[in-house]
N, CA, C, O and CB atoms as a CASP TS submission, in Angstrom:
PFRMAT TS
TARGET T0000
AUTHOR 0000-0000-0000
METHOD Language model
MODEL 1
PARENT N/A
ATOM      1  N   MET     1       0.842  -1.178   0.000  1.00  0.00           N
ATOM      2  CA  MET     1       0.000   0.000   0.000  1.00  0.00           C
ATOM      3  C   MET     1       0.890   1.244   0.000  1.00  0.00           C
ATOM      4  O   MET     1       1.881   1.314   0.727  1.00  0.00           O
ATOM      5  CB  MET     1      -0.959  -0.004   1.221  1.00  0.00           C
ATOM      6  N   GLN     2       0.525   2.203  -0.810  1.00  0.00           N
ATOM      7  CA  GLN     2       1.334   3.416  -0.933  1.00  0.00           C
ATOM      8  C   GLN     2       0.725   4.537  -0.095  1.00  0.00           C
ATOM      9  O   GLN     2      -0.485   4.762  -0.125  1.00  0.00           O
ATOM     10  CB  GLN     2       1.450   3.851  -2.416  1.00  0.00           C
ATOM     11  N   TYR     3       1.580   5.237   0.653  1.00  0.00           N
ATOM     12  CA  TYR     3       1.129   6.333   1.498  1.00  0.00           C
ATOM     13  C   TYR     3       1.580   7.658   0.906  1.00  0.00           C
ATOM     14  O   TYR     3       2.673   7.757   0.350  1.00  0.00           O
ATOM     15  CB  TYR     3       1.660   6.172   2.935  1.00  0.00           C
ATOM     16  N   SER     4       0.746   8.662   1.026  1.00  0.00           N
ATOM     17  CA  SER     4       1.082   9.997   0.539  1.00  0.00           C
ATOM     18  C   SER     4       1.014  10.970   1.692  1.00  0.00           C
ATOM     19  O   SER     4       0.281  10.779   2.662  1.00  0.00           O
ATOM     20  CB  SER     4       0.135  10.436  -0.605  1.00  0.00           C
ATOM     21  N   SER     5       1.790  12.002   1.559  1.00  0.00           N
ATOM     22  CA  SER     5       1.733  13.026   2.591  1.00  0.00           C
ATOM     23  C   SER     5       0.449  13.827   2.446  1.00  0.00           C
ATOM     24  O   SER     5      -0.179  13.840   1.387  1.00  0.00           O
ATOM     25  CB  SER     5       2.964  13.953   2.515  1.00  0.00           C
ATOM     26  N   LYS     6       0.078  14.479   3.507  1.00  0.00           N
ATOM     27  CA  LYS     6      -1.140  15.290   3.523  1.00  0.00           C
ATOM     28  C   LYS     6      -1.083  16.368   2.443  1.00  0.00           C
ATOM     29  O   LYS     6      -2.093  16.652   1.800  1.00  0.00           O
ATOM     30  CB  LYS     6      -1.343  15.933   4.908  1.00  0.00           C
ATOM     31  N   GLU     7       0.091  16.971   2.240  1.00  0.00           N
ATOM     32  CA  GLU     7       0.244  18.021   1.232  1.00  0.00           C
ATOM     33  C   GLU     7       0.007  17.484  -0.178  1.00  0.00           C
ATOM     34  O   GLU     7      -0.607  18.153  -1.009  1.00  0.00           O
ATOM     35  CB  GLU     7       1.638  18.642   1.324  1.00  0.00           C
ATOM     36  N   ASN     8       0.500  16.265  -0.443  1.00  0.00           N
ATOM     37  CA  ASN     8       0.293  15.664  -1.765  1.00  0.00           C
ATOM     38  C   ASN     8      -1.183  15.381  -2.023  1.00  0.00           C
ATOM     39  O   ASN     8      -1.682  15.605  -3.125  1.00  0.00           O
ATOM     40  CB  ASN     8       1.100  14.371  -1.893  1.00  0.00           C
ATOM     41  N   VAL     9      -1.864  14.896  -1.018  1.00  0.00           N
ATOM     42  CA  VAL     9      -3.293  14.610  -1.156  1.00  0.00           C
ATOM     43  C   VAL     9      -4.060  15.899  -1.418  1.00  0.00           C
ATOM     44  O   VAL     9      -4.932  15.943  -2.285  1.00  0.00           O
ATOM     45  CB  VAL     9      -3.838  13.908   0.108  1.00  0.00           C
ATOM     46  N   ILE    10      -3.735  16.943  -0.672  1.00  0.00           N
ATOM     47  CA  ILE    10      -4.404  18.234  -0.855  1.00  0.00           C
ATOM     48  C   ILE    10      -4.129  18.781  -2.250  1.00  0.00           C
ATOM     49  O   ILE    10      -5.030  19.314  -2.897  1.00  0.00           O
ATOM     50  CB  ILE    10      -3.941  19.245   0.215  1.00  0.00           C
ATOM     51  N   GLU    11      -2.894  18.653  -2.716  1.00  0.00           N
ATOM     52  CA  GLU    11      -2.550  19.130  -4.057  1.00  0.00           C
ATOM     53  C   GLU    11      -3.315  18.357  -5.129  1.00  0.00           C
ATOM     54  O   GLU    11      -3.823  18.945  -6.084  1.00  0.00           O
ATOM     55  CB  GLU    11      -1.040  19.007  -4.297  1.00  0.00           C
ATOM     56  N   CYS    12      -3.393  17.048  -4.968  1.00  0.00           N
ATOM     57  CA  CYS    12      -4.139  16.232  -5.930  1.00  0.00           C
ATOM     58  C   CYS    12      -5.623  16.593  -5.935  1.00  0.00           C
ATOM     59  O   CYS    12      -6.232  16.701  -6.999  1.00  0.00           O
ATOM     60  CB  CYS    12      -3.966  14.742  -5.611  1.00  0.00           C
ATOM     61  N   LEU    13      -6.195  16.778  -4.770  1.00  0.00           N
ATOM     62  CA  LEU    13      -7.605  17.167  -4.691  1.00  0.00           C
ATOM     63  C   LEU    13      -7.835  18.536  -5.317  1.00  0.00           C
ATOM     64  O   LEU    13      -8.859  18.766  -5.961  1.00  0.00           O
ATOM     65  CB  LEU    13      -8.077  17.172  -3.235  1.00  0.00           C
ATOM     66  N   SER    14      -6.895  19.431  -5.131  1.00  0.00           N
ATOM     67  CA  SER    14      -6.999  20.756  -5.733  1.00  0.00           C
ATOM     68  C   SER    14      -6.996  20.670  -7.255  1.00  0.00           C
ATOM     69  O   SER    14      -7.765  21.360  -7.924  1.00  0.00           O
ATOM     70  CB  SER    14      -5.853  21.649  -5.255  1.00  0.00           C
ATOM     71  N   ILE    15      -6.133  19.824  -7.794  1.00  0.00           N
ATOM     72  CA  ILE    15      -6.072  19.633  -9.250  1.00  0.00           C
ATOM     73  C   ILE    15      -7.368  19.013  -9.759  1.00  0.00           C
ATOM     74  O   ILE    15      -7.884  19.418 -10.800  1.00  0.00           O
ATOM     75  CB  ILE    15      -4.866  18.743  -9.636  1.00  0.00           C
ATOM     76  N   ILE    16      -7.891  18.042  -9.035  1.00  0.00           N
ATOM     77  CA  ILE    16      -9.149  17.403  -9.436  1.00  0.00           C
ATOM     78  C   ILE    16     -10.283  18.421  -9.452  1.00  0.00           C
ATOM     79  O   ILE    16     -11.091  18.428 -10.381  1.00  0.00           O
ATOM     80  CB  ILE    16      -9.494  16.238  -8.485  1.00  0.00           C
ATOM     81  N   ILE    17     -10.353  19.271  -8.448  1.00  0.00           N
ATOM     82  CA  ILE    17     -11.397  20.301  -8.394  1.00  0.00           C
ATOM     83  C   ILE    17     -11.243  21.283  -9.545  1.00  0.00           C
ATOM     84  O   ILE    17     -12.230  21.669 -10.173  1.00  0.00           O
ATOM     85  CB  ILE    17     -11.351  21.052  -7.050  1.00  0.00           C
ATOM     86  N   GLU    18     -10.015  21.686  -9.824  1.00  0.00           N
ATOM     87  CA  GLU    18      -9.766  22.621 -10.928  1.00  0.00           C
ATOM     88  C   GLU    18     -10.197  22.018 -12.262  1.00  0.00           C
ATOM     89  O   GLU    18     -10.851  22.686 -13.064  1.00  0.00           O
ATOM     90  CB  GLU    18      -8.277  23.007 -10.981  1.00  0.00           C
ATOM     91  N   LYS    19      -9.834  20.764 -12.502  1.00  0.00           N
ATOM     92  CA  LYS    19     -10.226  20.091 -13.749  1.00  0.00           C
ATOM     93  C   LYS    19     -11.746  19.940 -13.822  1.00  0.00           C
ATOM     94  O   LYS    19     -12.336  20.105 -14.889  1.00  0.00           O
ATOM     95  CB  LYS    19      -9.547  18.702 -13.855  1.00  0.00           C
ATOM     96  N   SER    20     -12.369  19.630 -12.705  1.00  0.00           N
ATOM     97  CA  SER    20     -13.828  19.494 -12.681  1.00  0.00           C
ATOM     98  C   SER    20     -14.507  20.810 -13.031  1.00  0.00           C
ATOM     99  O   SER    20     -15.501  20.826 -13.756  1.00  0.00           O
ATOM    100  CB  SER    20     -14.299  19.012 -11.305  1.00  0.00           C
ATOM    101  N   ASN    21     -13.974  21.911 -12.518  1.00  0.00           N
ATOM    102  CA  ASN    21     -14.538  23.223 -12.833  1.00  0.00           C
ATOM    103  C   ASN    21     -14.401  23.539 -14.315  1.00  0.00           C
ATOM    104  O   ASN    21     -15.300  24.140 -14.903  1.00  0.00           O
ATOM    105  CB  ASN    21     -13.857  24.310 -12.003  1.00  0.00           C
ATOM    106  N   LEU    22     -13.286  23.142 -14.928  1.00  0.00           N
ATOM    107  CA  LEU    22     -13.108  23.358 -16.366  1.00  0.00           C
ATOM    108  C   LEU    22     -14.133  22.556 -17.164  1.00  0.00           C
ATOM    109  O   LEU    22     -14.675  23.050 -18.153  1.00  0.00           O
ATOM    110  CB  LEU    22     -11.680  22.973 -16.797  1.00  0.00           C
ATOM    111  N   VAL    23     -14.397  21.334 -16.744  1.00  0.00           N
ATOM    112  CA  VAL    23     -15.393  20.502 -17.424  1.00  0.00           C
ATOM    113  C   VAL    23     -16.781  21.116 -17.275  1.00  0.00           C
ATOM    114  O   VAL    23     -17.557  21.133 -18.231  1.00  0.00           O
ATOM    115  CB  VAL    23     -15.379  19.061 -16.861  1.00  0.00           C
ATOM    116  N   ILE    24     -17.099  21.617 -16.092  1.00  0.00           N
ATOM    117  CA  ILE    24     -18.398  22.256 -15.865  1.00  0.00           C
ATOM    118  C   ILE    24     -18.547  23.482 -16.757  1.00  0.00           C
ATOM    119  O   ILE    24     -19.599  23.673 -17.368  1.00  0.00           O
ATOM    120  CB  ILE    24     -18.560  22.652 -14.382  1.00  0.00           C
ATOM    121  N   GLU    25     -17.511  24.318 -16.843  1.00  0.00           N
ATOM    122  CA  GLU    25     -17.557  25.502 -17.711  1.00  0.00           C
ATOM    123  C   GLU    25     -17.766  25.102 -19.161  1.00  0.00           C
ATOM    124  O   GLU    25     -18.572  25.712 -19.864  1.00  0.00           O
ATOM    125  CB  GLU    25     -16.267  26.324 -17.575  1.00  0.00           C
ATOM    126  N   ARG    26     -17.043  24.079 -19.616  1.00  0.00           N
ATOM    127  CA  ARG    26     -17.185  23.620 -20.993  1.00  0.00           C
ATOM    128  C   ARG    26     -18.607  23.135 -21.257  1.00  0.00           C
ATOM    129  O   ARG    26     -19.195  23.456 -22.290  1.00  0.00           O
ATOM    130  CB  ARG    26     -16.179  22.501 -21.293  1.00  0.00           C
ATOM    131  N   ASN    27     -19.153  22.371 -20.332  1.00  0.00           N
ATOM    132  CA  ASN    27     -20.510  21.856 -20.504  1.00  0.00           C
ATOM    133  C   ASN    27     -21.540  22.981 -20.525  1.00  0.00           C
ATOM    134  O   ASN    27     -22.519  22.905 -21.267  1.00  0.00           O
ATOM    135  CB  ASN    27     -20.843  20.869 -19.392  1.00  0.00           C
ATOM    136  N   GLU    28     -21.333  24.027 -19.720  1.00  0.00           N
ATOM    137  CA  GLU    28     -22.246  25.173 -19.735  1.00  0.00           C
ATOM    138  C   GLU    28     -22.195  25.876 -21.084  1.00  0.00           C
ATOM    139  O   GLU    28     -23.230  26.294 -21.603  1.00  0.00           O
ATOM    140  CB  GLU    28     -21.897  26.161 -18.606  1.00  0.00           C
ATOM    141  N   LYS    29     -21.005  26.010 -21.657  1.00  0.00           N
ATOM    142  CA  LYS    29     -20.878  26.646 -22.969  1.00  0.00           C
ATOM    143  C   LYS    29     -21.554  25.811 -24.043  1.00  0.00           C
ATOM    144  O   LYS    29     -22.233  26.348 -24.918  1.00  0.00           O
ATOM    145  CB  LYS    29     -19.404  26.864 -23.322  1.00  0.00           C
ATOM    146  N   ILE    30     -21.368  24.496 -23.978  1.00  0.00           N
ATOM    147  CA  ILE    30     -22.008  23.613 -24.954  1.00  0.00           C
ATOM    148  C   ILE    30     -23.522  23.712 -24.830  1.00  0.00           C
ATOM    149  O   ILE    30     -24.222  23.777 -25.840  1.00  0.00           O
ATOM    150  CB  ILE    30     -21.546  22.151 -24.761  1.00  0.00           C
ATOM    151  N   THR    31     -24.033  23.723 -23.605  1.00  0.00           N
ATOM    152  CA  THR    31     -25.476  23.831 -23.384  1.00  0.00           C
ATOM    153  C   THR    31     -26.005  25.160 -23.908  1.00  0.00           C
ATOM    154  O   THR    31     -27.062  25.202 -24.538  1.00  0.00           O
ATOM    155  CB  THR    31     -25.806  23.683 -21.892  1.00  0.00           C
ATOM    156  N   SER    32     -25.281  26.242 -23.654  1.00  0.00           N
ATOM    157  CA  SER    32     -25.707  27.557 -24.144  1.00  0.00           C
ATOM    158  C   SER    32     -25.741  27.576 -25.662  1.00  0.00           C
ATOM    159  O   SER    32     -26.676  28.114 -26.255  1.00  0.00           O
ATOM    160  CB  SER    32     -24.771  28.660 -23.623  1.00  0.00           C
ATOM    161  N   PHE    33     -24.735  26.995 -26.295  1.00  0.00           N
ATOM    162  CA  PHE    33     -24.686  26.962 -27.756  1.00  0.00           C
ATOM    163  C   PHE    33     -25.817  26.096 -28.300  1.00  0.00           C
ATOM    164  O   PHE    33     -26.444  26.449 -29.299  1.00  0.00           O
ATOM    165  CB  PHE    33     -23.321  26.434 -28.245  1.00  0.00           C
ATOM    166  N   HIS    34     -26.078  24.970 -27.650  1.00  0.00           N
ATOM    167  CA  HIS    34     -27.177  24.107 -28.074  1.00  0.00           C
ATOM    168  C   HIS    34     -28.509  24.835 -27.945  1.00  0.00           C
ATOM    169  O   HIS    34     -29.360  24.730 -28.828  1.00  0.00           O
ATOM    170  CB  HIS    34     -27.195  22.812 -27.249  1.00  0.00           C
ATOM    171  N   ASP    35     -28.697  25.575 -26.848  1.00  0.00           N
ATOM    172  CA  ASP    35     -29.922  26.353 -26.670  1.00  0.00           C
ATOM    173  C   ASP    35     -30.059  27.395 -27.768  1.00  0.00           C
ATOM    174  O   ASP    35     -31.157  27.623 -28.276  1.00  0.00           O
ATOM    175  CB  ASP    35     -29.939  27.029 -25.293  1.00  0.00           C
ATOM    176  N   PHE    36     -28.948  28.033 -28.139  1.00  0.00           N
ATOM    177  CA  PHE    36     -28.971  29.022 -29.213  1.00  0.00           C
ATOM    178  C   PHE    36     -29.388  28.370 -30.524  1.00  0.00           C
ATOM    179  O   PHE    36     -30.234  28.904 -31.241  1.00  0.00           O
ATOM    180  CB  PHE    36     -27.596  29.693 -29.363  1.00  0.00           C
ATOM    181  N   LEU    37     -28.801  27.224 -30.842  1.00  0.00           N
ATOM    182  CA  LEU    37     -29.120  26.553 -32.099  1.00  0.00           C
ATOM    183  C   LEU    37     -30.564  26.079 -32.154  1.00  0.00           C
ATOM    184  O   LEU    37     -31.177  26.072 -33.222  1.00  0.00           O
ATOM    185  CB  LEU    37     -28.195  25.380 -32.307  1.00  0.00           C
ATOM    186  N   SER    38     -31.108  25.685 -31.018  1.00  0.00           N
ATOM    187  CA  SER    38     -32.468  25.158 -31.025  1.00  0.00           C
ATOM    188  C   SER    38     -33.532  26.231 -30.812  1.00  0.00           C
ATOM    189  O   SER    38     -34.725  25.932 -30.866  1.00  0.00           O
ATOM    190  CB  SER    38     -32.605  24.106 -29.966  1.00  0.00           C
ATOM    191  N   SER    39     -33.118  27.483 -30.570  1.00  0.00           N
ATOM    192  CA  SER    39     -34.116  28.537 -30.375  1.00  0.00           C
ATOM    193  C   SER    39     -34.668  28.994 -31.715  1.00  0.00           C
ATOM    194  O   SER    39     -33.975  28.942 -32.731  1.00  0.00           O
ATOM    195  CB  SER    39     -33.509  29.732 -29.614  1.00  0.00           C
ATOM    196  N   SER    40     -35.905  29.435 -31.716  1.00  0.00           N
ATOM    197  CA  SER    40     -36.533  29.880 -32.960  1.00  0.00           C
ATOM    198  C   SER    40     -36.142  31.306 -33.309  1.00  0.00           C
ATOM    199  O   SER    40     -36.320  31.715 -34.457  1.00  0.00           O
ATOM    200  CB  SER    40     -38.045  29.773 -32.856  1.00  0.00           C
ATOM    201  N   THR    41     -35.619  32.078 -32.368  1.00  0.00           N
ATOM    202  CA  THR    41     -35.292  33.476 -32.645  1.00  0.00           C
ATOM    203  C   THR    41     -34.085  33.634 -33.557  1.00  0.00           C
ATOM    204  O   THR    41     -33.951  34.667 -34.213  1.00  0.00           O
ATOM    205  CB  THR    41     -35.041  34.207 -31.355  1.00  0.00           C
ATOM    206  N   ASN    42     -33.206  32.645 -33.619  1.00  0.00           N
ATOM    207  CA  ASN    42     -32.058  32.773 -34.505  1.00  0.00           C
ATOM    208  C   ASN    42     -32.394  32.373 -35.934  1.00  0.00           C
ATOM    209  O   ASN    42     -31.522  32.400 -36.803  1.00  0.00           O
ATOM    210  CB  ASN    42     -30.910  31.934 -33.994  1.00  0.00           C
ATOM    211  N   MET    43     -33.633  32.004 -36.188  1.00  0.00           N
ATOM    212  CA  MET    43     -34.059  31.605 -37.526  1.00  0.00           C
ATOM    213  C   MET    43     -34.977  32.665 -38.139  1.00  0.00           C
ATOM    214  O   MET    43     -35.971  32.327 -38.783  1.00  0.00           O
ATOM    215  CB  MET    43     -34.774  30.241 -37.478  1.00  0.00           C
ATOM    216  N   THR    44     -34.653  33.931 -37.942  1.00  0.00           N
ATOM    217  CA  THR    44     -35.547  34.988 -38.394  1.00  0.00           C
ATOM    218  C   THR    44     -35.437  35.264 -39.882  1.00  0.00           C
ATOM    219  O   THR    44     -36.373  35.806 -40.469  1.00  0.00           O
ATOM    220  CB  THR    44     -35.269  36.244 -37.634  1.00  0.00           C
ATOM    221  N   ARG    45     -34.325  34.908 -40.512  1.00  0.00           N
ATOM    222  CA  ARG    45     -34.169  35.135 -41.944  1.00  0.00           C
ATOM    223  C   ARG    45     -34.134  33.805 -42.680  1.00  0.00           C
ATOM    224  O   ARG    45     -33.648  32.811 -42.139  1.00  0.00           O
ATOM    225  CB  ARG    45     -32.892  35.945 -42.234  1.00  0.00           C
ATOM    226  N   PRO    46     -34.633  33.774 -43.884  1.00  0.00           N
ATOM    227  CA  PRO    46     -34.533  32.541 -44.662  1.00  0.00           C
ATOM    228  C   PRO    46     -33.075  32.247 -45.011  1.00  0.00           C
ATOM    229  O   PRO    46     -32.241  33.152 -45.041  1.00  0.00           O
ATOM    230  CB  PRO    46     -35.382  32.640 -45.946  1.00  0.00           C
ATOM    231  N   ALA    47     -32.784  31.006 -45.268  1.00  0.00           N
ATOM    232  CA  ALA    47     -31.407  30.601 -45.567  1.00  0.00           C
ATOM    233  C   ALA    47     -30.858  31.332 -46.785  1.00  0.00           C
ATOM    234  O   ALA    47     -29.669  31.651 -46.821  1.00  0.00           O
ATOM    235  CB  ALA    47     -31.337  29.094 -45.794  1.00  0.00           C
ATOM    236  N   SER    48     -31.690  31.602 -47.778  1.00  0.00           N
ATOM    237  CA  SER    48     -31.203  32.295 -48.974  1.00  0.00           C
ATOM    238  C   SER    48     -30.734  33.701 -48.625  1.00  0.00           C
ATOM    239  O   SER    48     -29.766  34.185 -49.210  1.00  0.00           O
ATOM    240  CB  SER    48     -32.301  32.355 -50.052  1.00  0.00           C
ATOM    241  N   GLY    49     -31.394  34.362 -47.689  1.00  0.00           N
ATOM    242  CA  GLY    49     -30.974  35.691 -47.259  1.00  0.00           C
ATOM    243  C   GLY    49     -29.636  35.661 -46.555  1.00  0.00           C
ATOM    244  O   GLY    49     -28.825  36.575 -46.704  1.00  0.00           O
ATOM    245  N   ILE    50     -29.407  34.618 -45.793  1.00  0.00           N
ATOM    246  CA  ILE    50     -28.130  34.487 -45.095  1.00  0.00           C
ATOM    247  C   ILE    50     -27.004  34.323 -46.103  1.00  0.00           C
ATOM    248  O   ILE    50     -25.946  34.934 -45.952  1.00  0.00           O
ATOM    249  CB  ILE    50     -28.157  33.293 -44.117  1.00  0.00           C
ATOM    250  N   GLY    51     -27.215  33.512 -47.120  1.00  0.00           N
ATOM    251  CA  GLY    51     -26.188  33.312 -48.148  1.00  0.00           C
ATOM    252  C   GLY    51     -25.870  34.594 -48.879  1.00  0.00           C
ATOM    253  O   GLY    51     -24.706  34.865 -49.175  1.00  0.00           O
ATOM    254  N   LYS    52     -26.883  35.389 -49.175  1.00  0.00           N
ATOM    255  CA  LYS    52     -26.645  36.656 -49.864  1.00  0.00           C
ATOM    256  C   LYS    52     -25.879  37.627 -48.980  1.00  0.00           C
ATOM    257  O   LYS    52     -25.024  38.370 -49.461  1.00  0.00           O
ATOM    258  CB  LYS    52     -27.967  37.281 -50.303  1.00  0.00           C
ATOM    259  N   THR    53     -26.185  37.620 -47.687  1.00  0.00           N
ATOM    260  CA  THR    53     -25.464  38.499 -46.768  1.00  0.00           C
ATOM    261  C   THR    53     -23.999  38.109 -46.694  1.00  0.00           C
ATOM    262  O   THR    53     -23.125  38.976 -46.691  1.00  0.00           O
ATOM    263  CB  THR    53     -26.094  38.455 -45.372  1.00  0.00           C
ATOM    264  N   ILE    54     -23.727  36.833 -46.635  1.00  0.00           N
ATOM    265  CA  ILE    54     -22.345  36.368 -46.561  1.00  0.00           C
ATOM    266  C   ILE    54     -21.588  36.760 -47.824  1.00  0.00           C
ATOM    267  O   ILE    54     -20.415  37.127 -47.755  1.00  0.00           O
ATOM    268  CB  ILE    54     -22.294  34.843 -46.357  1.00  0.00           C
ATOM    269  N   CYS    55     -22.239  36.687 -48.958  1.00  0.00           N
ATOM    270  CA  CYS    55     -21.583  37.037 -50.221  1.00  0.00           C
ATOM    271  C   CYS    55     -21.544  38.545 -50.446  1.00  0.00           C
ATOM    272  O   CYS    55     -20.938  39.003 -51.414  1.00  0.00           O
ATOM    273  CB  CYS    55     -22.295  36.363 -51.386  1.00  0.00           C
ATOM    274  N   GLY    56     -22.167  39.313 -49.586  1.00  0.00           N
ATOM    275  CA  GLY    56     -22.146  40.763 -49.703  1.00  0.00           C
ATOM    276  C   GLY    56     -23.157  41.321 -50.688  1.00  0.00           C
ATOM    277  O   GLY    56     -23.032  42.475 -51.099  1.00  0.00           O
ATOM    278  N   VAL    57     -24.158  40.540 -51.079  1.00  0.00           N
ATOM    279  CA  VAL    57     -25.146  41.003 -52.051  1.00  0.00           C
ATOM    280  C   VAL    57     -26.181  41.892 -51.393  1.00  0.00           C
ATOM    281  O   VAL    57     -26.612  42.874 -51.998  1.00  0.00           O
ATOM    282  CB  VAL    57     -25.828  39.820 -52.726  1.00  0.00           C
ATOM    283  N   LEU    58     -26.597  41.577 -50.165  1.00  0.00           N
ATOM    284  CA  LEU    58     -27.628  42.373 -49.492  1.00  0.00           C
ATOM    285  C   LEU    58     -27.084  43.639 -48.921  1.00  0.00           C
ATOM    286  O   LEU    58     -27.828  44.416 -48.324  1.00  0.00           O
ATOM    287  CB  LEU    58     -28.276  41.584 -48.407  1.00  0.00           C
TER
END
């Protein structure tokens, strides 16, 4: 059985918490983006209008 010092355990737990927070932030961003894609308000223009805007015609 391997023993670790209290400082090593605390450092490892700190790293685990930091990584967990990064995963939570990433998941919140993905959820926000998914909500944006599935909302009806971002579909206010027809697709043909979007293409013309991108090409600079409108």
